[in-house]
C-alpha positions as CSV (number, residue, x, y, z in Angstrom):
1,M,124.9,-110.6,-55.9
2,T,124.3,-111.2,-52.3
3,V,121.4,-113.1,-50.8
4,T,120.6,-112.6,-47.1
5,N,118.2,-114.6,-44.9
6,T,116.1,-111.9,-43.3
7,G,113.6,-114.4,-41.9
8,S,113.8,-116.6,-38.8
9,A,113.8,-120.1,-40.5
10,P,116.7,-121.6,-42.4
11,L,116.8,-120.5,-46.1
12,E,118.0,-122.7,-49.0
13,V,119.5,-120.8,-51.9
14,R,120.8,-121.9,-55.3
15,I,121.9,-119.5,-58.1
16,S,122.3,-120.7,-61.7
17,E,122.7,-119.4,-65.3
18,Q,119.7,-119.5,-67.5
19,K,119.4,-119.0,-71.3
20,R,116.3,-117.6,-73.0
21,T,114.3,-120.0,-75.2
22,S,112.6,-119.2,-78.4
23,D,109.1,-119.4,-76.8
24,G,110.0,-116.7,-74.2
25,G,110.9,-119.1,-71.4
26,H,114.2,-120.0,-69.6
27,E,116.2,-123.1,-69.1
28,T,119.3,-123.9,-67.2
29,A,122.4,-123.6,-69.3
30,D,126.2,-123.1,-69.2
31,L,126.5,-119.7,-70.9
32,P,130.1,-119.7,-72.4
33,W,130.5,-115.9,-71.8
34,L,129.2,-115.9,-68.2
35,T,130.9,-117.3,-65.1
36,L,129.3,-117.5,-61.7
37,T,131.6,-117.9,-58.7
38,G,130.5,-118.7,-55.2
39,A,129.1,-121.5,-53.0
40,A,125.5,-121.0,-54.1
41,A,126.6,-121.3,-57.8
42,T,127.9,-124.8,-57.3
43,G,125.2,-126.2,-55.1
44,T,122.4,-125.4,-52.6
45,V,123.5,-123.3,-49.7
46,T,121.5,-123.3,-46.4
47,L,121.6,-119.9,-44.6
48,A,120.8,-119.5,-41.0
49,A,118.8,-116.4,-39.9
50,G,120.8,-113.2,-40.6
51,K,123.4,-115.0,-42.7
52,S,124.3,-114.2,-46.3
53,T,125.9,-115.8,-49.4
54,T,127.5,-114.0,-52.3
55,V,127.9,-115.0,-56.0
56,T,130.0,-113.0,-58.4
57,A,129.0,-112.9,-62.1
58,T,131.8,-112.3,-64.5
59,A,131.2,-111.7,-68.3
60,D,134.0,-112.3,-70.8
61,N,133.8,-111.3,-74.5
62,A,136.9,-113.1,-75.6
63,G,136.1,-114.8,-78.9
64,V,132.6,-113.4,-78.9
65,E,131.2,-111.9,-82.1
66,P,130.2,-108.2,-82.0
67,G,126.6,-107.8,-80.8
68,V,124.5,-108.2,-77.7
69,L,124.2,-111.5,-75.8
70,V,121.5,-111.8,-73.2
71,G,120.9,-114.3,-70.4
72,D,119.6,-114.5,-66.9
73,V,120.7,-115.5,-63.4
74,L,118.1,-117.5,-61.5
75,V,118.0,-117.1,-57.7
76,A,116.0,-120.0,-56.4
77,S,115.1,-120.5,-52.8
78,N,112.5,-122.1,-50.4
79,A,111.3,-118.7,-49.2
80,G,107.7,-119.3,-50.4
81,K,106.5,-116.0,-51.9
82,G,109.0,-114.9,-54.5
83,E,110.9,-118.1,-54.2
84,T,112.5,-117.6,-57.6
85,Q,113.9,-114.4,-59.1
86,L,115.4,-113.8,-62.6
87,K,118.1,-111.2,-62.9
88,P,118.9,-110.2,-66.5
89,V,122.5,-110.2,-67.7
90,R,123.6,-108.5,-71.0
91,L,127.0,-108.5,-72.7
92,A,127.6,-105.9,-75.4
93,T,130.6,-106.5,-77.7
94,S,131.6,-103.6,-79.9
95,A,132.7,-104.1,-83.5
96,Y,135.1,-101.1,-83.3
97,W,136.5,-98.9,-80.5
98,K,139.4,-96.6,-80.2
99,G,140.4,-94.0,-77.7
100,V,143.0,-91.4,-78.7
101,D,145.1,-89.3,-76.3
102,V,145.0,-86.4,-78.8
103,G,148.4,-84.7,-79.0
104,G,149.7,-87.0,-76.2
105,S,151.7,-90.2,-75.7
106,G,148.9,-92.4,-74.4
107,H,146.9,-92.6,-71.2
108,V,145.1,-95.1,-69.1
109,G,142.0,-93.8,-67.4
110,A,140.8,-94.3,-63.9
111,D,138.2,-96.7,-65.3
112,G,140.9,-98.8,-67.1
113,F,140.1,-97.5,-70.6
114,V,143.2,-97.2,-72.7
115,W,143.7,-94.1,-74.7
116,S,146.3,-94.7,-77.5
117,P,149.1,-92.4,-78.3
118,D,148.3,-89.9,-81.0
119,Q,149.6,-90.9,-84.5
120,E,149.5,-89.6,-88.0
121,L,147.3,-91.5,-90.4
122,G,149.8,-92.2,-93.2
123,R,149.3,-95.9,-94.1
124,R,148.1,-96.8,-90.6
125,P,144.5,-98.1,-89.9
126,W,143.7,-94.8,-88.0
127,G,145.2,-91.5,-87.2
128,Y,145.2,-87.7,-87.7
129,V,145.5,-85.7,-90.9
130,G,146.8,-82.1,-90.4
131,G,147.1,-79.9,-87.4
132,K,149.8,-79.6,-84.7
133,A,150.1,-80.8,-81.1
134,R,150.5,-78.6,-78.1
135,A,150.3,-79.0,-74.3
136,T,150.1,-77.3,-71.0
137,K,151.3,-78.2,-67.5
138,A,148.3,-76.6,-65.8
139,D,145.7,-78.4,-63.8
140,I,142.4,-79.0,-65.6
141,A,139.1,-78.6,-63.7
142,G,136.1,-80.8,-64.1
143,T,137.9,-84.0,-64.6
144,K,140.2,-86.5,-62.7
145,E,142.0,-87.2,-66.0
146,D,144.1,-84.0,-66.1
147,A,146.8,-85.6,-68.1
148,L,144.4,-86.5,-70.9
149,F,143.2,-82.9,-71.2
150,R,146.6,-81.2,-71.0
151,T,147.5,-82.1,-74.6
152,Q,145.6,-81.3,-77.8
153,R,145.7,-80.9,-81.5
154,T,144.8,-77.7,-83.3
155,G,144.9,-76.3,-86.9
156,D,142.7,-74.5,-89.4
157,T,141.3,-77.8,-90.5
158,F,142.3,-81.3,-89.3
159,S,140.7,-84.7,-89.1
160,Y,140.9,-88.2,-87.7
161,V,140.2,-91.1,-89.9
162,S,139.4,-94.7,-88.9
163,R,139.8,-96.9,-92.0
164,N,137.3,-99.6,-92.8
165,A,135.2,-98.9,-89.7
166,P,132.3,-101.4,-89.7
167,A,128.8,-100.1,-90.4
168,G,126.7,-99.4,-87.3
169,T,125.7,-96.9,-84.8
170,Y,128.6,-95.1,-83.1
171,R,129.0,-93.1,-80.0
172,I,131.8,-90.5,-80.5
173,G,133.3,-88.7,-77.6
174,L,134.7,-85.3,-78.4
175,D,136.6,-83.8,-75.4
176,F,138.1,-80.3,-75.3
177,A,139.9,-78.0,-72.9
178,E,140.8,-74.4,-73.6
179,I,144.5,-74.2,-72.6
180,E,145.2,-70.8,-74.3
181,K,144.1,-67.4,-73.3
182,V,141.1,-67.0,-75.6
183,K,138.1,-64.9,-75.1
184,A,134.6,-66.3,-75.5
185,G,133.5,-65.9,-79.0
186,K,137.0,-66.1,-80.5
187,R,137.2,-69.8,-81.0
188,A,134.0,-71.3,-82.4
189,F,134.3,-74.3,-84.7
190,D,132.3,-77.0,-86.4
191,V,132.8,-80.8,-86.0
192,L,131.6,-83.1,-88.8
193,V,131.4,-86.9,-88.9
194,D,131.2,-88.5,-92.3
195,G,130.5,-85.0,-93.7
196,K,127.6,-84.3,-91.4
197,P,127.7,-81.7,-88.7
198,V,127.5,-83.0,-85.1
199,L,128.7,-79.8,-83.3
200,H,128.1,-76.3,-84.7
201,D,129.8,-73.1,-83.5
202,H,131.2,-74.9,-80.6
203,D,132.9,-72.5,-78.2
204,V,134.7,-74.2,-75.4
205,Q,135.6,-71.0,-73.5
206,A,131.9,-69.9,-73.6
207,T,130.7,-73.3,-72.6
208,V,132.9,-74.2,-69.6
209,G,135.7,-71.5,-69.4
210,A,139.5,-71.9,-69.5
211,L,141.4,-74.9,-68.3
212,T,138.2,-76.9,-67.8
213,A,137.2,-80.2,-69.3
214,D,134.4,-79.9,-71.9
215,M,133.1,-83.5,-72.7
216,N,130.6,-84.2,-75.5
217,T,129.1,-87.4,-76.9
218,V,127.4,-87.6,-80.2
219,T,125.6,-90.6,-81.8
220,V,125.9,-91.2,-85.5
221,E,125.0,-93.8,-88.1
222,H,128.0,-94.9,-90.1
223,A,127.5,-96.7,-93.4
224,G,130.8,-98.5,-93.4
225,V,134.3,-98.0,-95.0
226,D,136.3,-95.0,-93.6
227,L,134.9,-93.0,-90.7
228,K,136.1,-89.4,-90.8
229,I,135.9,-86.8,-88.0
230,E,136.7,-83.3,-89.2
231,L,137.2,-80.1,-87.2
232,L,136.8,-76.9,-89.3
233,R,137.8,-73.4,-88.5
234,E,135.1,-70.7,-89.1
235,K,135.9,-67.5,-90.8
236,G,137.4,-64.9,-88.4
237,E,137.8,-67.4,-85.6
238,D,140.8,-69.0,-84.0
239,A,141.7,-72.6,-85.0
240,P,139.6,-75.5,-83.6
241,I,141.0,-77.8,-80.9
242,L,140.6,-81.4,-79.7
243,N,142.0,-83.0,-76.6
244,A,140.6,-86.5,-76.5
245,L,138.7,-88.6,-79.0
246,R,136.7,-91.8,-78.4
247,V,135.1,-93.8,-81.2
248,Q,132.9,-96.8,-80.4
249,E,130.4,-98.8,-82.3
250,D,127.6,-99.5,-79.8
251,P,125.5,-102.7,-80.6
252,R,123.0,-101.7,-77.9
253,L,121.7,-98.8,-80.1
């Protein structure tokens, strides 16, 4: 955050971490998951007219239990009206997350998210059951992550299983791209999570067209134990497809 003195008199600024108290108030604290870096975070800074100071807030969830941590950053000054401001800070730590480069060898997204190489379940903690991988070299519209959408898994019926996924509310990303020449209405399929339908008669070609990213997010309640995502072929239709899978427990929900 950056504080600028827009007035004509010198401005004194101090920025500090605050924890929330049980009575709804705040008190100065050293939050172990939050670090403030900058001159105003270590002492009072005096700004001349037109000058600014910047403090960077960095959150780190290393060693943090899954859930949501909340705190505030206090901006204190001698500005008179509005001399103190509280800026809320939240850190959400997921109990489970996994991204899969379906049919591929792994991918790191532009946002730094790591998509693991596809793998068969076997005795592993997660993986696919059934289906076969295929790929294209064509460009994929509607995304900057072409490599992620060039590979896919297909089959009459196939699934992905995450063993012993903790109970909670999950956001599941189901990403598709039609890399074959298929007419609209010829590949419509269902997706089930823990036996419950989340996408019905989904037709990628009809939705976005060929060689185009079709990104979907569904929210489900998972009771615990194995989380299973199934893709089912409908009678008379071509086999379902999946290009990328993202499974994340979201403590904010």
